N, C-alpha and C positions, 0 to 999 in steps of 0.2 A: 279238476285242474290240478296238475302237479305243482308243488312248491319247489321242486328241485330244478334249478336253473342249469341249462347246458353250459359246458365249459369248453373253451378253446385253449390250445396249447400255444405258448409263446416262449421263445428261447432268447433270453437276454444276452447282451454282449459278453457277460462274464461266464456264460455257459449254463446258467440256472434255468431250469424248465418250470415255468410258471403256468398256472391255470388261470384263465381269464373268464370273468362273468360280468354280465350286464345286470345292474341292480337299480332300483329306484328310478325308473323311467318317468320323467315328468312331461310337461307340454313341449319343451324345447331342448331338454338335455337329459342325460342319463349318467349314473354313476358307474364307472368301470373299476372292477376290483381285480387286482393281480394277487392270486393266492400263492404263497411261497410253498415249495414242495415239502418243507418240514411241517408235517401235520400236527406236531406237538404244541405249536404255539401260533397264534394269529398275529403276534406282534411284528412279524417280518412281512406281513401282507402290505400291499401298497394300494393306493386309490387315486383316481383322477376323474374328471368328468369330461364328457364329450358334448359339444353344442351341436344340435341337430339343425340342419338347414332345409329340410324337406317341407312340403306343404303343411304337414301336421304341426309344425312349429308356430304357425300363425293362429292356431286355435288355443287360447290360454286355458280353456276348460278341458281340452283333450289331453290324452296321454299317449306317449309313444308306445308302440308295440316293442317290447324288449327283443323279440325274435328278429324284427327288422333291423334294429341297431346291431344285434349280434351278427347277423349275416353280412353287414357292411364292414365289419372289422377285418381289414386286410393285414398282412404282415407289416407293411409300411405304416399303416395307421396305428397299429399296436406299438411299433417301435417309437413313434412320435409320442403317443400317450404315455408310454413307460418312462421316457426321458423326463416328462414333466410331472410324474406321479410323486406322491409323498407317502411316507410310512404311516400306517394306521396307528400303530402303537409306538411309544417312545422307547420302550425297553428298559425303563428306569423304575420299575416297580408298579404298584397298583395305580389304576387310573384315577382313583379318588383317595385322598388322604382321610384317615379316620377322624371323626369329629371329636 
């Protein structure tokens, strides 16, 4: 099984071309990651989650198939998810201060 997740293209209103991946699929939601085209840093990447309403969501021990979630991501859905996404990094230095 490949650990490389497929990526979809999304064009934000400012003209940035983002790569979109589905990560951490759970029983009723999945993490959606918008990868910034500047590959030198991941601080510009964004994330949000999608709540799944399919029959799989009623099984708390189950897991969504990321490929099914990925296939459901339309341009309109991605635009909505992007509007409510947040930056993964703050861009203000290291994630943890030294002890």
